[in-house]
A tleap script that builds the chain and sets N, CA, C and O, in Angstrom:
source leaprc.protein.ff14SB
mol = sequence {
  NMET ASP ARG LEU ASN ASP ILE LEU ALA GLY
  THR PHE PRO GLY ALA SER LEU VAL VAL LYS
  ASP GLN ALA LEU GLY TYR ARG ARG LYS GLN
  ASP LEU PHE ILE LEU LEU VAL GLU ALA PHE
  GLY ASP ASP ASP SER ASP LEU SER GLY PRO
  PHE VAL VAL LYS ILE GLY SER LYS GLU ARG
  LEU GLU LYS GLU ARG GLN GLY TRP ASP ARG
  CYS ARG PRO PRO GLY LEU LYS HIE GLY SER
  LYS CALA
}
set mol.1.N position { -6.279 37.101 -22.550 }
set mol.1.CA position { -7.272 36.587 -23.457 }
set mol.1.C position { -8.455 37.549 -23.580 }
set mol.1.O position { -9.051 37.669 -24.650 }
set mol.2.N position { -8.791 38.230 -22.491 }
set mol.2.CA position { -9.891 39.185 -22.539 }
set mol.2.C position { -9.578 40.329 -23.500 }
set mol.2.O position { -10.459 40.802 -24.218 }
set mol.3.N position { -8.315 40.774 -23.512 }
set mol.3.CA position { -7.920 41.859 -24.417 }
set mol.3.C position { -8.113 41.430 -25.867 }
set mol.3.O position { -8.634 42.196 -26.678 }
set mol.4.N position { -7.696 40.214 -26.196 }
set mol.4.CA position { -7.868 39.696 -27.551 }
set mol.4.C position { -9.343 39.619 -27.911 }
set mol.4.O position { -9.724 40.010 -29.014 }
set mol.5.N position { -10.174 39.128 -27.015 }
set mol.5.CA position { -11.621 39.073 -27.265 }
set mol.5.C position { -12.192 40.459 -27.508 }
set mol.5.O position { -13.016 40.639 -28.405 }
set mol.6.N position { -11.769 41.438 -26.725 }
set mol.6.CA position { -12.260 42.811 -26.888 }
set mol.6.C position { -11.846 43.389 -28.240 }
set mol.6.O position { -12.648 44.038 -28.910 }
set mol.7.N position { -10.600 43.155 -28.639 }
set mol.7.CA position { -10.112 43.675 -29.920 }
set mol.7.C position { -10.879 43.042 -31.083 }
set mol.7.O position { -11.328 43.746 -31.988 }
set mol.8.N position { -11.028 41.724 -31.059 }
set mol.8.CA position { -11.729 41.049 -32.158 }
set mol.8.C position { -13.210 41.411 -32.196 }
set mol.8.O position { -13.775 41.572 -33.278 }
set mol.9.N position { -13.847 41.540 -31.035 }
set mol.9.CA position { -15.263 41.929 -31.000 }
set mol.9.C position { -15.448 43.338 -31.543 }
set mol.9.O position { -16.444 43.616 -32.210 }
set mol.10.N position { -14.507 44.227 -31.270 }
set mol.10.CA position { -14.588 45.592 -31.801 }
set mol.10.C position { -14.311 45.661 -33.288 }
set mol.10.O position { -14.826 46.541 -33.977 }
set mol.11.N position { -13.501 44.742 -33.788 }
set mol.11.CA position { -13.160 44.717 -35.213 }
set mol.11.C position { -14.269 44.089 -36.053 }
set mol.11.O position { -14.495 44.482 -37.197 }
set mol.12.N position { -14.947 43.119 -35.474 }
set mol.12.CA position { -16.016 42.396 -36.176 }
set mol.12.C position { -17.305 42.472 -35.361 }
set mol.12.O position { -17.749 41.456 -34.825 }
set mol.13.N position { -17.913 43.650 -35.256 }
set mol.13.CA position { -19.104 43.788 -34.410 }
set mol.13.C position { -20.262 42.924 -34.919 }
set mol.13.O position { -20.590 42.932 -36.105 }
set mol.14.N position { -20.861 42.190 -34.003 }
set mol.14.CA position { -22.024 41.373 -34.330 }
set mol.14.C position { -21.716 40.053 -35.002 }
set mol.14.O position { -22.637 39.293 -35.302 }
set mol.15.N position { -20.451 39.755 -35.248 }
set mol.15.CA position { -20.095 38.505 -35.923 }
set mol.15.C position { -19.613 37.477 -34.903 }
set mol.15.O position { -19.073 37.822 -33.852 }
set mol.16.N position { -19.822 36.217 -35.237 }
set mol.16.CA position { -19.218 35.129 -34.474 }
set mol.16.C position { -17.858 34.844 -35.096 }
set mol.16.O position { -17.709 34.887 -36.317 }
set mol.17.N position { -16.863 34.553 -34.255 }
set mol.17.CA position { -15.500 34.399 -34.754 }
set mol.17.C position { -14.887 33.080 -34.331 }
set mol.17.O position { -15.181 32.548 -33.261 }
set mol.18.N position { -14.029 32.566 -35.196 }
set mol.18.CA position { -13.198 31.417 -34.884 }
set mol.18.C position { -11.764 31.811 -35.254 }
set mol.18.O position { -11.492 32.189 -36.393 }
set mol.19.N position { -10.854 31.719 -34.283 }
set mol.19.CA position { -9.437 31.918 -34.584 }
set mol.19.C position { -8.908 30.572 -35.046 }
set mol.19.O position { -8.836 29.618 -34.271 }
set mol.20.N position { -8.537 30.506 -36.329 }
set mol.20.CA position { -8.147 29.235 -36.928 }
set mol.20.C position { -6.656 28.946 -36.767 }
set mol.20.O position { -6.254 27.785 -36.690 }
set mol.21.N position { -5.839 29.989 -36.715 }
set mol.21.CA position { -4.406 29.775 -36.654 }
set mol.21.C position { -3.714 31.053 -36.211 }
set mol.21.O position { -4.265 32.147 -36.328 }
set mol.22.N position { -2.498 30.899 -35.702 }
set mol.22.CA position { -1.638 32.031 -35.389 }
set mol.22.C position { -0.362 31.846 -36.195 }
set mol.22.O position { 0.287 30.803 -36.104 }
set mol.23.N position { 0.003 32.856 -36.987 }
set mol.23.CA position { 1.232 32.803 -37.765 }
set mol.23.C position { 2.380 33.329 -36.911 }
set mol.23.O position { 2.306 34.422 -36.349 }
set mol.24.N position { 3.422 32.545 -36.825 }
set mol.24.CA position { 4.566 32.934 -35.995 }
set mol.24.C position { 5.757 33.406 -36.815 }
set mol.24.O position { 6.607 34.128 -36.296 }
set mol.25.N position { 5.838 33.022 -38.063 }
set mol.25.CA position { 7.002 33.388 -38.865 }
set mol.25.C position { 8.236 32.628 -38.388 }
set mol.25.O position { 8.128 31.540 -37.823 }
set mol.26.N position { 9.396 33.209 -38.619 }
set mol.26.CA position { 10.641 32.556 -38.224 }
set mol.26.C position { 10.890 32.642 -36.727 }
set mol.26.O position { 11.535 31.771 -36.142 }
set mol.27.N position { 10.372 33.702 -36.110 }
set mol.27.CA position { 10.522 33.843 -34.662 }
set mol.27.C position { 9.394 34.714 -34.128 }
set mol.27.O position { 8.850 35.561 -34.837 }
set mol.28.N position { 9.062 34.491 -32.881 }
set mol.28.CA position { 8.014 35.306 -32.251 }
set mol.28.C position { 8.483 36.749 -32.112 }
set mol.28.O position { 9.656 37.016 -31.849 }
set mol.29.N position { 7.565 37.650 -32.291 }
set mol.29.CA position { 7.845 39.066 -32.085 }
set mol.29.C position { 7.014 39.526 -30.900 }
set mol.29.O position { 5.809 39.284 -30.830 }
set mol.30.N position { 7.676 40.186 -29.983 }
set mol.30.CA position { 6.988 40.640 -28.778 }
set mol.30.C position { 5.873 41.611 -29.150 }
set mol.30.O position { 6.077 42.530 -29.943 }
set mol.31.N position { 4.710 41.401 -28.577 }
set mol.31.CA position { 3.550 42.276 -28.755 }
set mol.31.C position { 3.067 42.369 -30.196 }
set mol.31.O position { 2.512 43.395 -30.588 }
set mol.32.N position { 3.266 41.318 -30.998 }
set mol.32.CA position { 2.715 41.270 -32.351 }
set mol.32.C position { 2.082 39.897 -32.541 }
set mol.32.O position { 2.730 38.865 -32.366 }
set mol.33.N position { 0.808 39.910 -32.902 }
set mol.33.CA position { 0.077 38.677 -33.138 }
set mol.33.C position { -0.528 38.733 -34.533 }
set mol.33.O position { -1.146 39.732 -34.903 }
set mol.34.N position { -0.356 37.676 -35.301 }
set mol.34.CA position { -0.933 37.570 -36.634 }
set mol.34.C position { -1.848 36.352 -36.612 }
set mol.34.O position { -1.395 35.219 -36.448 }
set mol.35.N position { -3.134 36.603 -36.778 }
set mol.35.CA position { -4.140 35.549 -36.633 }
set mol.35.C position { -4.911 35.346 -37.931 }
set mol.35.O position { -5.216 36.304 -38.641 }
set mol.36.N position { -5.222 34.095 -38.232 }
set mol.36.CA position { -6.172 33.782 -39.292 }
set mol.36.C position { -7.514 33.585 -38.610 }
set mol.36.O position { -7.683 32.682 -37.792 }
set mol.37.N position { -8.460 34.439 -38.956 }
set mol.37.CA position { -9.765 34.480 -38.299 }
set mol.37.C position { -10.853 34.203 -39.326 }
set mol.37.O position { -10.796 34.714 -40.444 }
set mol.38.N position { -11.828 33.411 -38.962 }
set mol.38.CA position { -13.027 33.201 -39.791 }
set mol.38.C position { -14.182 33.895 -39.078 }
set mol.38.O position { -14.488 33.594 -37.924 }
set mol.39.N position { -14.817 34.829 -39.783 }
set mol.39.CA position { -15.930 35.596 -39.213 }
set mol.39.C position { -17.232 35.133 -39.852 }
set mol.39.O position { -17.305 34.909 -41.060 }
set mol.40.N position { -18.256 34.993 -39.018 }
set mol.40.CA position { -19.576 34.563 -39.476 }
set mol.40.C position { -20.585 35.620 -39.065 }
set mol.40.O position { -20.929 35.746 -37.890 }
set mol.41.N position { -21.055 36.379 -40.050 }
set mol.41.CA position { -22.061 37.403 -39.801 }
set mol.41.C position { -23.187 37.243 -40.795 }
set mol.41.O position { -23.476 36.133 -41.243 }
set mol.42.N position { -23.824 38.344 -41.143 }
set mol.42.CA position { -24.847 38.304 -42.183 }
set mol.42.C position { -24.226 37.810 -43.484 }
set mol.42.O position { -23.054 38.070 -43.758 }
set mol.43.N position { -25.016 37.095 -44.282 }
set mol.43.CA position { -24.499 36.519 -45.525 }
set mol.43.C position { -23.903 37.555 -46.463 }
set mol.43.O position { -22.914 37.271 -47.139 }
set mol.44.N position { -24.477 38.745 -46.520 }
set mol.44.CA position { -23.997 39.754 -47.456 }
set mol.44.C position { -23.044 40.756 -46.782 }
set mol.44.O position { -22.725 41.793 -47.364 }
set mol.45.N position { -22.605 40.458 -45.595 }
set mol.45.CA position { -21.758 41.369 -44.839 }
set mol.45.C position { -20.321 41.332 -45.347 }
set mol.45.O position { -19.816 40.278 -45.732 }
set mol.46.N position { -19.669 42.490 -45.344 }
set mol.46.CA position { -18.246 42.568 -45.660 }
set mol.46.C position { -17.406 41.990 -44.523 }
set mol.46.O position { -16.204 41.774 -44.677 }
set mol.47.N position { -18.047 41.741 -43.382 }
set mol.47.CA position { -17.335 41.216 -42.225 }
set mol.47.C position { -17.505 39.715 -42.066 }
set mol.47.O position { -17.305 39.179 -40.976 }
set mol.48.N position { -17.872 39.037 -43.140 }
set mol.48.CA position { -17.967 37.581 -43.115 }
set mol.48.C position { -16.885 36.997 -44.006 }
set mol.48.O position { -16.577 37.537 -45.069 }
set mol.49.N position { -16.312 35.886 -43.560 }
set mol.49.CA position { -15.285 35.223 -44.346 }
set mol.49.C position { -13.970 35.156 -43.609 }
set mol.49.O position { -13.897 35.468 -42.420 }
set mol.50.N position { -12.917 34.744 -44.322 }
set mol.50.CA position { -11.598 34.628 -43.701 }
set mol.50.C position { -10.860 35.968 -43.727 }
set mol.50.O position { -10.963 36.733 -44.686 }
set mol.51.N position { -10.119 36.231 -42.659 }
set mol.51.CA position { -9.339 37.458 -42.536 }
set mol.51.C position { -8.015 37.162 -41.866 }
set mol.51.O position { -7.932 36.285 -41.007 }
set mol.52.N position { -6.982 37.885 -42.252 }
set mol.52.CA position { -5.734 37.910 -41.501 }
set mol.52.C position { -5.794 39.160 -40.644 }
set mol.52.O position { -5.963 40.266 -41.158 }
set mol.53.N position { -5.657 38.984 -39.337 }
set mol.53.CA position { -5.751 40.090 -38.391 }
set mol.53.C position { -4.408 40.239 -37.692 }
set mol.53.O position { -3.887 39.285 -37.114 }
set mol.54.N position { -3.855 41.441 -37.751 }
set mol.54.CA position { -2.599 41.724 -37.055 }
set mol.54.C position { -2.907 42.600 -35.857 }
set mol.54.O position { -3.609 43.606 -35.969 }
set mol.55.N position { -2.378 42.209 -34.715 }
set mol.55.CA position { -2.586 42.945 -33.478 }
set mol.55.C position { -1.218 43.309 -32.936 }
set mol.55.O position { -0.387 42.438 -32.679 }
set mol.56.N position { -0.990 44.601 -32.766 }
set mol.56.CA position { 0.289 45.077 -32.257 }
set mol.56.C position { 0.211 46.548 -31.943 }
set mol.56.O position { -0.871 47.134 -31.912 }
set mol.57.N position { 1.364 47.141 -31.709 }
set mol.57.CA position { 1.390 48.570 -31.385 }
set mol.57.C position { 0.989 49.382 -32.617 }
set mol.57.O position { 1.242 48.983 -33.754 }
set mol.58.N position { 0.372 50.507 -32.367 }
set mol.58.CA position { -0.071 51.378 -33.451 }
set mol.58.C position { 1.107 51.784 -34.333 }
set mol.58.O position { 0.991 51.812 -35.558 }
set mol.59.N position { 2.237 52.098 -33.706 }
set mol.59.CA position { 3.416 52.546 -34.449 }
set mol.59.C position { 3.943 51.439 -35.373 }
set mol.59.O position { 4.251 51.693 -36.538 }
set mol.60.N position { 4.044 50.230 -34.855 }
set mol.60.CA position { 4.553 49.108 -35.648 }
set mol.60.C position { 3.632 48.796 -36.829 }
set mol.60.O position { 4.098 48.595 -37.951 }
set mol.61.N position { 2.336 48.758 -36.572 }
set mol.61.CA position { 1.384 48.435 -37.640 }
set mol.61.C position { 1.281 49.559 -38.660 }
set mol.61.O position { 1.104 49.287 -39.847 }
set mol.62.N position { 1.384 50.796 -38.238 }
set mol.62.CA position { 1.340 51.928 -39.175 }
set mol.62.C position { 2.567 51.904 -40.088 }
set mol.62.O position { 2.453 52.156 -41.287 }
set mol.63.N position { 3.721 51.606 -39.534 }
set mol.63.CA position { 4.942 51.514 -40.339 }
set mol.63.C position { 4.807 50.401 -41.386 }
set mol.63.O position { 5.198 50.581 -42.540 }
set mol.64.N position { 4.258 49.266 -40.985 }
set mol.64.CA position { 4.049 48.163 -41.923 }
set mol.64.C position { 3.032 48.530 -42.997 }
set mol.64.O position { 3.230 48.211 -44.169 }
set mol.65.N position { 1.946 49.197 -42.611 }
set mol.65.CA position { 0.934 49.611 -43.588 }
set mol.65.C position { 1.515 50.588 -44.605 }
set mol.65.O position { 1.225 50.489 -45.798 }
set mol.66.N position { 2.326 51.520 -44.144 }
set mol.66.CA position { 2.953 52.477 -45.063 }
set mol.66.C position { 3.874 51.761 -46.048 }
set mol.66.O position { 3.908 52.111 -47.228 }
set mol.67.N position { 4.618 50.765 -45.576 }
set mol.67.CA position { 5.464 49.979 -46.467 }
set mol.67.C position { 4.648 49.232 -47.508 }
set mol.67.O position { 5.029 49.172 -48.677 }
set mol.68.N position { 3.517 48.658 -47.079 }
set mol.68.CA position { 2.627 47.954 -48.003 }
set mol.68.C position { 2.057 48.918 -49.032 }
set mol.68.O position { 1.972 48.578 -50.212 }
set mol.69.N position { 1.664 50.117 -48.607 }
set mol.69.CA position { 1.118 51.095 -49.541 }
set mol.69.C position { 2.144 51.496 -50.599 }
set mol.69.O position { 1.778 51.777 -51.741 }
set mol.70.N position { 3.421 51.525 -50.229 }
set mol.70.CA position { 4.475 51.901 -51.182 }
set mol.70.C position { 4.749 50.811 -52.214 }
set mol.70.O position { 5.169 51.121 -53.329 }
set mol.71.N position { 4.521 49.545 -51.873 }
set mol.71.CA position { 4.852 48.464 -52.809 }
set mol.71.C position { 3.629 47.730 -53.343 }
set mol.71.O position { 3.771 46.746 -54.069 }
set mol.72.N position { 2.439 48.187 -52.999 }
set mol.72.CA position { 1.215 47.535 -53.460 }
set mol.72.C position { 1.125 47.580 -54.985 }
set mol.72.O position { 1.384 48.618 -55.594 }
set mol.73.N position { 0.758 46.451 -55.603 }
set mol.73.CA position { 0.611 46.438 -57.064 }
set mol.73.C position { -0.507 47.393 -57.510 }
set mol.73.O position { -1.517 47.527 -56.819 }
set mol.74.N position { -0.331 48.050 -58.649 }
set mol.74.CA position { -1.384 48.936 -59.153 }
set mol.74.C position { -2.675 48.150 -59.366 }
set mol.74.O position { -2.651 47.008 -59.823 }
set mol.75.N position { -3.788 48.768 -59.032 }
set mol.75.CA position { -5.091 48.141 -59.238 }
set mol.75.C position { -5.581 47.327 -58.047 }
set mol.75.O position { -6.766 47.001 -57.982 }
set mol.76.N position { -4.714 46.992 -57.114 }
set mol.76.CA position { -5.147 46.249 -55.944 }
set mol.76.C position { -5.756 47.237 -54.961 }
set mol.76.O position { -5.058 48.095 -54.421 }
set mol.77.N position { -7.046 47.115 -54.735 }
set mol.77.CA position { -7.778 48.120 -53.962 }
set mol.77.C position { -8.019 47.740 -52.517 }
set mol.77.O position { -8.435 48.593 -51.734 }
set mol.78.N position { -7.775 46.485 -52.123 }
set mol.78.CA position { -8.059 46.063 -50.764 }
set mol.78.C position { -6.753 45.694 -50.061 }
set mol.78.O position { -5.688 45.652 -50.677 }
set mol.79.N position { -6.857 45.431 -48.772 }
set mol.79.CA position { -5.696 44.952 -48.030 }
set mol.79.C position { -5.027 45.995 -47.171 }
set mol.79.O position { -3.938 45.756 -46.650 }
set mol.80.N position { -5.655 47.157 -47.008 }
set mol.80.CA position { -5.013 48.193 -46.211 }
set mol.80.C position { -5.999 48.910 -45.322 }
set mol.80.O position { -5.931 50.130 -45.173 }
set mol.81.N position { -6.921 48.162 -44.725 }
set mol.81.CA position { -7.862 48.782 -43.788 }
set mol.81.C position { -7.133 49.086 -42.501 }
set mol.81.O position { -6.504 48.206 -41.912 }
set mol.82.N position { -7.214 50.305 -42.070 }
set mol.82.CA position { -6.508 50.697 -40.832 }
set mol.82.C position { -7.380 50.485 -39.625 }
set mol.82.O position { -6.957 50.758 -38.501 }
savepdb mol mol.pdb
quit
């Protein structure tokens, strides 16, 4: 649990967080966590609001990000923060 707290605190510095849900899909995947997180920071902060946060190995997440970049609809500018 401490590792998860450290990761989320580093991702959302200065924000208060609530983990609202964990998405499991059809089956659990070892060392991959998909969380729905609500962040509460400054009102005008880009780090406030709902977020889907994926936590896993760098290699697994990079492969998924590359796949998303290849099929992303034209004009969609968000959704690929590394």
